N, C-alpha and C positions, 0 to 999 in steps of 0.2 A: 632957744630951748628944743632941747631931743624930743623928738613927738616919735621913736620908736616904738613898735610893737612888738616884743618876744612871744612867743606862745610856748608854757614847754608843757610836759607829759609828767607825771609821777607815779606815784602806790598807792593807795586807801588805805592808809593811815595815820595816824597824829604824827607817830616820829617819820614818816615822809613827804608829807603833806605839810604842816601846820608850819617847820619852820621854814620853807620855801616862800609859802606867802608873806610870813613875818618880815622875812629876810628881801622881797621884791617889795613888801614897799617901801621899805629905808633906804634899797637901791634907788628907786623911782626918786626922790626925796634928794640923793645926792647926785646923781646922774640926768635924771630926765625921762629914761626910758622904762618903758611900763613891761613887766611880765608877767604874765597870764599863765596860772597853772589851772591845769585838769589831773584826774586821778582814773590809773587801770585797778584792776583786784591786783592784790598779792601775786593770785596763778597769771594773770597773763604780763604779770612785773617780768615773769619767768620764763613764757613761753610765748607769748606776742611779736608779731613778726617787725623785727628791727628797719627792714627797708618799708615796711608800709606806713610803721610811725615817723619815719623823718620825712617820708611826703606832704605830712601833717604841721609835725614840730619844730620848732628852730631849736629847742632842747629838749632833751631827753635824760631821763633817769635811767640807766641800765646794768644789770648785773657783769661781774666781768667774763663770766664765761660767754658771754655774747662778741666780744674782740675779734675772735676768728670769722662770726659773720660779718662783723663790721670791715673786715679787712681782703673779705673777699667777694663782698657786694657794693662795697666805695660807698656805701649809705649814709657814714661820718665822715664829717671833713676830721682831720688827724688834727689834736692841738699842739703838739709840740712843731708843726708848720701854721699855725695861729699865732702863737705866743711866743715870746722871746727864748733863750734856751734860759737866760739870766731867773726868767718869771720858773719858767719847767722845773728848773733846779731848786728854785728854793720852795717850790712845792711839791717836789718828792723828797727832799730833805727834814720837811715837814709832819711826815707821816710813819706811818710803824710799821716794820716789819714788812714783808712783799703784800700790802694795800695797794701803794701806789703803782707799783712795776706789774700788779694784776691785770692790768689794764692798758699794761704794752706790749704788745704783739707784732712782730715781725719788722719791729725797728719803729713803729710809728705808737704815738698816743692816743688812743680810743676815748679816754675819759679820764676825768681828773676824780679822784675820788673825795665825796661829799660827804659817804657815811662807812663807818667800820663799824663792823659787826664779825664774831666768828660763834661758834659751839661753844655751850660753856656750862657752867652749871647755875641752879639759883634754888634759894632756898627760903622756907617762911622762919626768919629768925625766932619770931615767938614762939611757935612750933617747936622747935629743935631741941630746946630745954639743954642747952650744954653739949650737946653732941659735936663729934667734930667733924668737920667735911672731908669727902673720903678722898684719896690723894691715888687712888688708881680704882678699875673698875674688881678686884676681889672685897676693895674696902665698898662699895657700892652695895652686893649682896648681901652684906655683913649688917651696913647702916637699915637697909630694906627689911632686915630681919629683926633688926631690933627696933620699930617705926613699926613693924607689925603687933609688936605684943602692946605698944601702946594706942593702937588702933588706928595706925598714920599709915600709909601710903606713900611710894615713890612712882612718878611719871614719867615718861617722857612723847616730845611731840613724834608720830612715827604714821602721819600719812603716806601718800605715796612720795610727795616730793622730799619730807623731811627723817623717809627709811633709808632714801638714797644716801641725803648729806650724812647721815649716822652710820650707814656701811661705808662710805669714804673717807670718813674719819678712823672707822676701828680696823680696815684694812690698812692705813697709813702709818698706826700705832703699832700694829703688829710685825709692821718691814715690809709691806709688799704695796707701796702708794699706787693707786690707779693715775698715771701722767701720760701725758702724752708722748705719743714715739715708743713704749710699751710694746712688744711683739704683742702680751698678753696681758689680760683686762687686771688680772691678779695672780699670785702664785698661788694653785692649787687649795695647798697647806693651807695657807693663811686666808684665801676664800673661806673655805670651808668650816676655818674656827671661828670665823666673825659670823659666817651664817648663826652656828652653833648660840656665838653669844648673845645675836638678837633674840635668837627662838627664848633663851633665857629671861633675856627681859622680859618679851611679851608674856613670858608664862608668871614673873614676878610682880611684874608692876602693874599700877588702874587698868582695868577693863577696856576705857576709852583712848588707851593709848594711840592705838592704831587709828581712830577718828579725827586725831588732833594735827591740827598745826601749834607753832609756837603760841601767836596770838590767841587762841582757844586754850593752850594751855594754861598760859599765862592767867588770862584771864578769870581762868576756875582754881586756879591757885591763888588768886586776889581776892577771891568772895565767896570761897569754901573752906571748910576746915578741914577736909577729910588728905590732901597732899603736902608733904612737907618739903619734898626735896625731887628736885631734876638734876640730873647729871648733866645732859645733852641736849641742849634744845637751842637756835641762835637765839643772842641775847635782843632785850628788849630795854634801854635803860627806862623807860615810862613806868614801867612797873615798881622800880626803885623809888621814884618820885613820891615825895608827902602828895594825897588828895588824887591820886590818878583812878585806884579804885580802892575798894574799901580796906584793904590792908596792903600793906609793902611788901616785897620781895627784895632779897640779897641775892645778889649776884657772886662767884666768883669764878675759879680758873676750872676749867674740863680737868674729868680724870686723866691723871699723865701728863699733860700740860702741851704736849707740842701736839703737832697734825691734827688738829681741829679745824674742819672745816671753816675757811674762809667766808664771811658772806657779805654785806653793808652793799653799798650801790655807788657809783659815780654819775658825773654830769657830762654829757656828751652834745657836740652841736651838730647837727644834720647838716649830710651836706647839698643838701639843696636850699637853705636859708638863704634867703638875701640877706642877712644882716649877720654876715660869718664873724667880721672882726667883734659887731657889738654883744653877740653870744656869746664869744669868746673871753668875751671882759668880764661877764657876768659869771659865767665859770668860775674863772680864776676868783675874782674877789669873792665869792661866798665860799669858796675855798680854803681862804683866808684864813691866819689864823685870827687874827681881829675880829673876823664875824664868827667865826665855826667857837670859839669861846666867850664867845655875849650874848647878840639876837639868837643865833641858830641854835643851840643849847637851852639857851631858857624858854623857847618857844619848841620844848618837846624835839629836839633835835639829837642823834647820835652820831657827833661830829667825826670825822677821820683826820682831822689835825694832832697830832702830837701836843702841841702846847695847850688842848682843849683838856688832853685825855691826862696830862702833867698839872692840871690846872686844882690849887684847891678849891677855885668859885664852883666848877666843874660838879667836885666829887663832894660837893657842900651839898651842891642841890639832887644829887641821883644816890647818896648812903655810899659813898666811895664805888658806884659802879666802875670806875674807868681805872684807877689803882686796884681793884679787887682783880681786875678779871687782864691787864694790859699785858702781861706773862703768854696767857692762852692767845692774846690778838697777835705778840711777836714771832709766835714759833708757829702760827695758823698753816693751812693748809689749801695751796691755789689747786681748783678744777682746771682738768684739761680745757683749753681752750678753741680746739680747732672748728671747722665750722659744721661738722656732721656733732662734735656733742651736746649742744643743746638738745637735739631732736636723741638723741641717745639716753640722755641722763632722764628725760621724761620716761622711755621702756623703760630703763635702769629701776625707776623710782617704783613704777607700777609691779614691775615683776618683784622685786622685794616686797613689795604689800601684799600681794597676792601669797608668796612663800610664806610670809608671818601669817596671814590669815586662815589661810588655805591647810597648812605648815606641809608643803609639796615636800619632794625630796631635794635636799640641799643639793647636790651632785650634777642632778640633771637641770637645776636653776644655772648651776656656775656655766655647764656646757653652753645654755642659751643665751648667756648672757655674754660668753665669750664670743662666738659666732655675731651675735648682732657689736657688739662690738668692734669685730674686725670689719664687718660691712659697713659701719659708719665713717670709721679711717681709713679705710681703701676707697671708698665712694665718696 
């Protein structure tokens, strides 16, 4: 009997916690090893020190922009050194678009995607009344005007972190993606256009948009009857399921489809773990097609494995969530991953949010961001 006990840290939401716990119960029955999961806030998921967490936990659920920090600090153990090439290749083949490669940095696989997400649109079908889902931003504002006549609104999640991600999506869609190695953060013309679009969003969308993250936005949409549509926010399959909230949401592609920011989460192994091989085995097992398309998706999970995304079973559970959004995921935009990016993106989000809240000069905003970006990259 295997008496190994692995400790893991994930993030505090049913999507991030419930499928790990349920899968771990099955894993213990099959292999005898115990995996105990703890939770941290969604904010800490993006900001908390990877090195500190790696001191305490064997398994870490991480965001792909942290790959550069993992490379610099060596606090994680590369999974391509713990798993066979055959197993790595199979897992890579079973993921969508850039999802697997987003955790590969400087030739090392720092995590395996266990959860896949991106910014996309959501709406209340019962409030839509035959209206068409917008295919571009012009159509978004046309829909906004139409809904206003019905005393309904459009909204987005625009708290600092989500202001950042929306800015990344919009600049990438405008032809000036913010990418590692760029001399400039963004082409000036594209940057000013993007900031102007975000100001137009602020002026026309629900007044609470600046306060909300995606969870708060979707909780409001699912329990109140004033917001019919959101064009851009990180998706949560939970809200598309029967019984999760009072009303069910329908998810579809983002306006423009291409270059919506990639989200999701990967499962990584601490370099300080005393059970490296066991931790790597669990990571590859929970990311397998068999688990992702069964207990993982059943227990509120949002799989990264393409078998689940293409599965009739998973789509019946989720109001066709996966079928309806797969094109956006396939064409998602991967954020920079150099070691200074995590700190810079926090600052970027706060600056964009301040711009929207205080109506500051967009030219000065871009100048400030360009200088901060240069410092983060050079240092």
